[in-house]
C-alpha positions as CSV (number, residue, x, y, z in Angstrom):
1,M,52.3,17.7,10.0
2,F,56.0,16.9,10.6
3,K,56.7,14.1,13.1
4,P,60.1,14.0,15.0
5,T,62.6,11.6,13.5
6,N,63.0,8.3,15.3
7,Y,66.5,7.2,16.1
8,Q,68.8,5.8,18.8
9,L,72.5,6.6,19.6
10,K,75.5,4.3,19.1
11,N,78.8,4.6,20.8
12,V,81.3,4.3,17.9
13,G,84.0,2.9,20.1
14,T,82.1,0.2,21.9
15,G,79.0,-0.3,19.7
16,R,76.6,0.3,22.6
17,I,73.1,1.4,21.5
18,F,71.2,3.7,23.9
19,P,68.4,6.3,23.7
20,D,68.9,10.0,23.2
21,E,67.9,12.0,26.3
22,G,67.2,15.0,24.2
23,W,70.6,16.6,23.8
24,T,73.0,13.8,24.5
25,L,76.5,14.6,23.2
26,A,78.4,11.5,24.5
27,D,77.8,8.0,25.9
28,P,77.8,8.4,29.8
29,Q,79.1,4.8,30.0
30,A,81.9,5.2,27.6
31,P,85.3,3.8,28.9
32,S,87.2,6.1,26.6
33,P,86.5,9.2,24.3
34,S,84.2,8.3,21.4
35,L,81.7,10.1,19.2
36,V,78.1,8.9,19.3
37,R,76.3,8.3,16.0
38,A,72.6,8.3,15.2
39,V,71.0,5.0,14.2
40,Y,67.9,5.9,12.3
41,E,64.6,3.9,12.2
42,H,64.6,4.4,8.4
43,R,67.6,2.4,7.1
44,Q,67.0,3.3,3.5
45,F,67.8,6.6,1.9
46,N,64.5,8.3,1.2
47,P,64.4,12.0,0.3
48,R,61.2,13.5,1.4
49,K,59.7,15.3,-1.6
50,E,57.0,16.9,0.6
51,L,59.5,18.7,2.7
52,N,61.4,21.8,1.6
53,G,65.1,22.6,1.5
54,L,67.5,20.6,3.8
55,Y,64.6,18.8,5.4
56,R,64.0,16.6,2.3
57,Y,66.7,14.5,4.1
58,A,64.7,14.5,7.4
59,D,64.8,10.7,7.7
60,W,68.5,10.9,8.4
61,L,68.4,14.1,10.6
62,P,67.9,13.9,14.4
63,I,65.3,16.7,14.4
64,Q,62.1,17.6,16.4
65,R,60.7,20.0,13.8
66,T,61.5,21.9,10.6
67,L,62.5,25.6,10.4
68,R,62.0,28.4,7.9
69,H,64.2,29.3,4.9
70,S,66.4,26.2,4.7
71,H,68.2,25.2,1.5
72,A,70.0,22.0,0.6
73,P,73.4,21.6,-1.1
74,V,73.3,21.3,-4.9
75,T,75.3,18.7,-6.9
76,Y,76.1,18.9,-10.6
77,K,78.6,17.3,-13.0
78,S,81.5,19.5,-13.7
79,K,82.6,20.5,-17.2
80,G,85.1,23.3,-17.0
81,L,87.2,22.2,-14.0
82,A,86.8,18.5,-15.0
83,K,88.3,19.3,-18.4
84,Q,91.1,21.3,-16.9
85,L,92.0,18.3,-14.6
86,G,91.4,15.7,-17.3
87,M,88.6,14.0,-15.3
88,E,85.6,12.1,-16.6
89,N,83.3,12.0,-13.6
90,L,83.9,15.0,-11.4
91,Y,80.8,16.0,-9.4
92,I,80.8,19.3,-7.5
93,T,78.5,19.6,-4.5
94,F,78.0,23.3,-4.0
95,S,76.9,25.0,-0.8
96,G,76.4,28.7,-1.3
97,F,74.5,31.3,-3.3
98,W,74.3,30.5,-7.0
99,P,70.7,30.7,-8.2
100,K,71.7,29.6,-11.7
101,I,72.0,26.0,-10.4
102,G,69.4,26.3,-7.6
103,A,71.8,27.0,-4.8
104,K,70.3,29.6,-2.5
105,M,72.2,29.6,0.8
106,E,72.3,33.3,1.6
107,T,75.2,32.9,4.1
108,C,77.1,31.3,1.2
109,S,78.4,28.5,3.4
110,F,77.6,24.8,4.0
111,K,77.5,25.7,7.7
112,E,73.9,26.4,7.1
113,T,73.3,22.6,6.8
114,E,74.5,22.1,10.4
115,A,72.7,25.2,11.7
116,Y,69.3,24.1,10.3
117,S,69.8,20.6,11.7
118,V,71.1,21.6,15.1
119,C,68.4,24.2,15.7
120,A,65.7,21.8,14.6
121,R,67.0,19.3,17.2
122,L,65.8,21.8,19.8
123,P,62.2,21.3,20.9
124,K,59.8,24.1,20.2
125,K,59.4,24.9,23.9
126,N,63.1,25.0,24.7
127,K,63.9,27.5,27.4
128,Q,67.7,27.5,27.3
129,V,69.9,29.9,25.3
130,L,72.0,28.0,22.7
131,V,75.8,28.7,22.7
132,V,77.9,28.3,19.6
133,Q,81.6,28.9,19.1
134,S,82.9,29.7,15.7
135,A,85.9,30.9,13.6
136,G,83.6,32.7,11.2
137,N,81.2,30.8,8.8
138,T,79.5,28.8,11.5
139,A,78.7,32.1,13.3
140,R,77.2,33.6,10.2
141,A,75.0,30.5,9.6
142,F,73.7,30.1,13.1
143,A,73.1,33.8,13.4
144,R,71.0,33.9,10.3
145,V,69.0,30.7,11.1
146,C,68.3,31.7,14.7
147,S,67.3,35.2,13.7
148,D,64.9,33.9,11.0
149,N,63.4,31.5,13.5
150,N,63.4,33.5,16.7
151,I,65.8,31.2,18.5
152,P,67.9,32.8,21.3
153,I,71.6,32.2,20.8
154,V,75.0,33.5,22.1
155,I,77.7,33.2,19.4
156,C,81.4,33.3,20.5
157,I,83.9,34.4,17.9
158,P,87.4,35.8,17.8
159,E,87.2,39.6,17.3
160,D,89.8,39.2,14.5
161,N,87.3,37.1,12.5
162,I,84.4,39.5,13.0
163,R,84.5,40.5,9.3
164,D,82.8,37.2,8.6
165,L,79.7,38.5,10.2
166,W,78.1,40.0,7.2
167,F,74.4,39.6,6.5
168,L,72.0,40.5,3.7
169,S,69.5,41.9,6.3
170,P,69.8,42.9,9.9
171,L,69.6,40.3,12.7
172,K,66.9,40.1,15.3
173,N,67.7,40.8,19.0
174,C,67.6,37.1,19.8
175,V,71.1,36.8,18.4
176,K,74.0,38.0,20.6
177,I,77.6,38.1,19.5
178,V,80.3,37.9,22.2
179,A,83.9,38.2,20.9
180,T,87.2,37.4,22.4
181,P,89.8,40.2,22.1
182,Q,92.0,40.9,19.1
183,G,95.0,38.5,19.0
184,T,92.9,35.6,20.2
185,D,91.9,32.6,18.1
186,Y,89.1,30.0,17.7
187,Y,90.2,28.0,20.7
188,D,89.8,31.1,22.9
189,A,86.2,31.5,21.6
190,I,85.7,27.8,22.6
191,A,87.0,28.5,26.1
192,L,84.7,31.5,26.4
193,G,81.7,29.5,25.4
194,E,82.5,26.7,27.8
195,K,82.6,29.2,30.7
196,I,79.2,30.7,29.7
197,C,77.7,27.2,29.7
198,K,78.6,26.6,33.4
199,N,75.3,28.3,34.0
200,P,72.4,26.0,33.2
201,R,70.5,28.8,31.5
202,Y,72.9,28.3,28.6
203,L,73.1,25.1,26.4
204,A,76.3,24.1,24.7
205,E,75.8,23.3,21.1
206,G,78.5,20.6,21.3
207,G,80.4,21.0,18.1
208,A,81.4,17.8,16.4
209,K,79.9,15.8,19.3
210,N,76.5,16.9,18.3
211,I,74.9,14.3,16.0
212,A,72.7,17.0,14.4
213,R,75.7,19.0,13.4
214,R,77.4,16.1,11.7
215,D,74.3,14.7,10.0
216,G,73.4,18.1,8.8
217,M,76.8,18.4,7.1
218,G,76.5,14.9,5.8
219,T,73.6,16.0,3.6
220,T,76.3,17.0,1.1
221,V,76.9,13.3,0.4
222,L,73.2,12.7,0.2
223,S,72.9,15.4,-2.4
224,A,75.8,13.9,-4.4
225,V,74.4,10.4,-4.3
226,E,71.0,11.6,-5.5
227,V,72.6,12.9,-8.6
228,I,75.3,10.3,-9.2
229,G,73.2,7.3,-8.3
230,R,76.0,5.6,-6.2
231,I,78.6,6.3,-3.5
232,P,81.5,8.2,-5.0
233,D,85.0,6.7,-5.2
234,A,86.6,9.7,-3.5
235,Y,85.6,12.7,-1.5
236,F,87.5,16.0,-1.1
237,Q,87.1,18.7,1.5
238,A,89.1,21.3,3.3
239,V,89.0,20.9,7.1
240,G,89.4,22.9,10.3
241,S,87.9,20.5,12.7
242,G,87.2,17.7,10.2
243,T,83.6,17.4,11.3
244,G,82.3,17.6,7.7
245,A,84.6,14.8,6.5
246,I,83.6,12.6,9.5
247,A,79.9,13.3,8.5
248,A,80.6,12.3,4.9
249,W,82.2,9.0,6.1
250,E,79.2,8.3,8.3
251,N,76.6,8.8,5.6
252,A,78.6,6.8,3.1
253,Q,78.3,3.9,5.6
254,R,74.6,4.4,5.9
255,L,74.3,4.4,2.1
256,E,76.2,1.1,1.9
257,E,73.9,-0.4,4.5
258,D,71.0,0.6,2.3
259,G,72.4,-1.7,-0.4
260,R,71.2,0.2,-3.4
261,F,74.2,2.5,-3.9
262,G,77.2,0.2,-4.1
263,E,79.9,-0.7,-1.7
264,N,81.4,2.1,0.4
265,K,84.9,2.5,-1.1
266,M,84.8,6.3,-0.8
267,K,88.2,7.6,0.2
268,I,88.2,10.7,2.4
269,F,90.8,13.3,1.2
270,T,91.2,16.5,3.3
271,S,93.3,19.6,3.2
272,Q,94.6,22.4,5.5
273,N,96.0,25.8,4.8
274,A,99.7,26.0,5.5
275,P,101.2,26.9,8.0
276,F,98.2,26.0,10.2
277,T,98.5,22.2,9.6
278,I,98.1,20.5,13.0
279,I,95.9,17.8,11.5
280,H,98.0,17.3,8.4
281,D,101.2,17.0,10.4
282,S,99.7,14.6,12.9
283,W,98.3,12.5,10.0
284,K,101.6,12.4,8.2
285,A,103.3,11.3,11.4
286,D,100.8,8.4,11.5
287,S,99.9,9.7,15.0
288,R,96.4,9.2,16.4
289,D,97.3,11.9,19.0
290,L,97.6,15.4,17.8
291,L,101.1,16.8,17.7
292,P,101.8,19.6,20.2
293,L,100.8,23.1,19.2
294,T,101.1,26.0,21.7
295,A,98.5,28.7,22.0
296,E,101.0,31.3,20.8
297,E,102.1,29.2,17.8
298,S,98.4,28.6,16.9
299,R,97.5,32.3,17.0
300,R,100.5,33.2,15.0
301,K,99.8,30.7,12.3
302,A,96.1,31.5,12.2
303,E,96.9,35.1,11.5
304,V,98.7,34.4,8.2
305,I,96.4,31.8,6.5
306,L,93.8,32.9,4.0
307,A,91.3,30.2,5.1
308,K,90.8,31.5,8.6
309,V,88.0,28.9,9.2
310,L,90.5,26.1,9.0
311,S,92.3,27.1,12.3
312,N,91.0,24.7,15.0
313,R,93.8,23.6,17.3
314,K,91.6,21.1,19.2
315,P,89.8,19.2,16.4
316,P,87.9,15.9,16.9
317,Y,90.8,13.9,15.4
318,S,91.9,11.3,17.9
319,L,88.7,10.0,19.6
320,A,86.9,6.9,18.3
321,G,84.9,7.8,15.2
322,G,87.0,10.9,14.6
323,L,88.9,12.1,11.6
324,F,91.9,9.8,12.1
325,D,89.6,6.8,12.0
326,A,87.7,8.2,8.9
327,M,90.8,8.6,6.8
328,K,92.3,5.3,8.1
329,A,89.2,3.3,7.4
330,T,88.8,4.7,3.9
331,G,92.4,4.8,2.8
332,G,92.3,8.5,2.4
333,D,95.0,11.1,2.7
334,M,95.6,14.8,3.6
335,Y,97.3,17.7,1.9
336,K,98.7,21.1,3.0
337,I,97.9,24.0,0.7
338,T,99.7,27.3,0.6
339,N,98.0,30.7,0.3
340,D,99.4,31.1,-3.2
341,E,97.8,27.8,-4.3
342,I,94.5,28.9,-2.7
343,V,94.5,32.2,-4.7
344,Y,95.3,30.3,-7.9
345,W,92.5,27.9,-7.5
346,M,90.0,30.5,-6.5
347,L,90.7,32.3,-9.8
348,Q,90.7,29.0,-11.8
349,F,87.4,27.9,-10.3
350,F,85.8,31.2,-11.1
351,N,87.0,31.1,-14.7
352,L,86.2,27.4,-15.3
353,E,82.9,27.0,-13.3
354,G,81.6,30.6,-13.3
355,V,81.2,31.3,-9.6
356,D,83.5,32.6,-6.8
357,I,84.4,30.3,-3.9
358,F,85.8,30.9,-0.5
359,P,89.5,30.2,0.3
360,A,88.7,27.0,2.2
361,A,86.9,25.5,-0.8
362,A,89.8,26.5,-3.0
363,S,92.0,24.5,-0.7
364,A,90.0,21.4,-1.5
365,V,90.3,22.0,-5.2
366,A,94.1,22.3,-4.8
367,A,94.1,19.0,-2.9
368,L,92.2,17.3,-5.7
369,S,94.8,18.5,-8.2
370,K,97.6,17.2,-6.1
371,A,95.9,13.8,-5.6
372,L,95.5,13.4,-9.4
373,E,99.1,14.4,-10.0
374,E,100.3,11.8,-7.4
375,G,98.0,9.1,-8.8
376,K,96.1,8.8,-5.5
377,V,92.9,9.3,-7.5
378,G,92.3,8.1,-11.1
379,K,91.0,10.5,-13.7
380,D,88.3,8.0,-14.6
381,E,87.1,7.6,-11.0
382,T,83.8,9.2,-9.7
383,V,84.8,12.0,-7.4
384,M,82.8,14.3,-5.2
385,L,84.3,17.7,-4.6
386,N,82.7,19.4,-1.6
387,I,82.7,23.2,-2.3
388,T,81.8,24.3,1.2
389,G,81.3,28.0,0.4
390,G,80.9,30.4,-2.5
391,G,78.7,32.8,-4.4
392,M,79.4,35.8,-2.2
393,L,79.6,38.1,-5.2
394,N,76.1,37.0,-6.3
395,A,74.7,37.2,-2.8
396,T,76.0,40.6,-1.8
397,R,75.7,42.5,-5.1
398,K,72.8,44.5,-3.6
399,G,74.7,45.3,-0.4
400,F,75.1,43.8,3.0
401,T,75.4,44.8,6.7
402,F,77.9,43.9,9.4
403,K,76.9,42.7,12.9
404,Q,79.2,44.2,15.5
405,P,79.9,42.3,18.8
406,D,77.5,43.0,21.6
407,L,80.4,42.3,24.0
408,V,84.1,41.7,23.9
409,L,85.3,39.5,26.8
410,S,88.5,37.8,27.6
411,P,88.2,34.0,28.1
412,D,90.6,34.4,31.0
413,L,88.0,36.2,33.1
414,P,86.2,34.2,35.9
415,A,83.2,32.3,34.7
416,E,80.9,34.2,37.1
417,E,82.0,37.5,35.7
418,I,81.5,36.3,32.1
419,I,78.0,34.9,32.8
420,M,76.9,38.1,34.6
421,A,78.0,40.2,31.6
422,V,76.2,37.9,29.1
423,D,73.1,37.7,31.2
424,Q,72.7,41.4,30.8
425,L,72.3,41.1,27.1
426,F,68.9,39.3,27.4
C-alpha cells in the first residue's frame, strides 16, 4: 500500500523551512516573491521498482497517492542526431508516444508528468474542483489524467488553441473546458481561471508555484541520470514559462546532494519561438525584470509562432528560484528560434531519429545546434536534450476525437457572472 511522501517546504529566497499545509503555493512569511521547493525525507535518488510509470520516482514527488495509467519519460543515447551534430554523448529524454523505445504517453507531451504529480498531490477525499489554465498541451494532459481518474476539473484555454484538445478516446463528464474567445491568448486564460477561483469551491492548480508541477516535470532529469549514471553537463529545452527548466535545475541540485552522481555543473539552455521572445529578450538584456510586453503585442506575436505553447507573457522568470536564477546559477543561455528553423529540425529529427516531434521540441534541437556552433557546448560533453513532445503520428494513426469547449467566456466579465456560468456545468 502506497504511503504519502514525507517532505517539508523551503523558501528559495530566504531558506526558511516550513510544513506544507496541503496545497501551499508560497511562503506566507516571504518578504519578497519566491518559489518554494520541496525538501524530501529521502535525500538519495531511489527509483521505486515496485511502482508503475511516473511513480517510480515517488520519493521525490509531493504526492498523497498514485493514479492510473501514468508513464515516465524515456531516455536513450542518440545515434542519428548525434552523428549529424558531431556529438559523442547526446542523450535524448523523450516524452511522448513511441512504443518502440517504451514511451507510451498518449497525449504525446511531457505535460503528463506534471498532471500525474499535481493530481496525485490531491487527497482522495478532495471536494474542490481543480482549475488549470493552459496554452494547449497542459490542457490535453490534465484532461486525460483527470478523466481516467475521475477527478473534477475546469480547464481554461484560449479558443484559438482548442485544436490541441485531441484525444484517443472521449473524456468523462468530470472534465469541463472553458475557453476564452478567439483573439485572446494564454494570459487571458490565466485571468479567467483566477476569477473562477475567487469561489472556494474551486482550487487553483498554481502553475509554476506548485511544487508537484515542477517535481513532476523534473522526472525528465531523473530518467536521464538513471541511464547516463551522472548529472549531464548541459540541458536543453524550449520554454514558455520556463517551469520545466527550473524543475531540471532543482533536481540536478538534489542529485548533487545525493553525492553519487557527480557535481552539478549542468548548464541550463533554453529557447523560444521568434517573435514571441519575452524571456529571451529579457535575458539578453541581463534584466531580472521582464521587459514590457503589451497584451496586444503578445496576442499578435502568439498568432504567428508555430510553437503556440511557448507564448506565456507572465512566466516565473524574475522571482527567487525562477528561470533567471536557474540560468545565472548554471552559466546557461537562451536562443530565439524562427518558424523556418523549427520546421527544418522537425524534419531532420524525424529523418535522423525516426519519430515526429512537436514544434516546441524542435526549437530545443535548434538551440542545441546553435550552442554547438558557438562553442557554448563541447561536442564531447554529455548533453541531455529534453524532447518535450512527439509521436503524434504513432498515437493517432487509428483516429482521435476533439473536445469542444463547454463554455466560451470573456475574462473581462465580472467574477460573479463567470462563476455562475461555470457552476452550471456541474
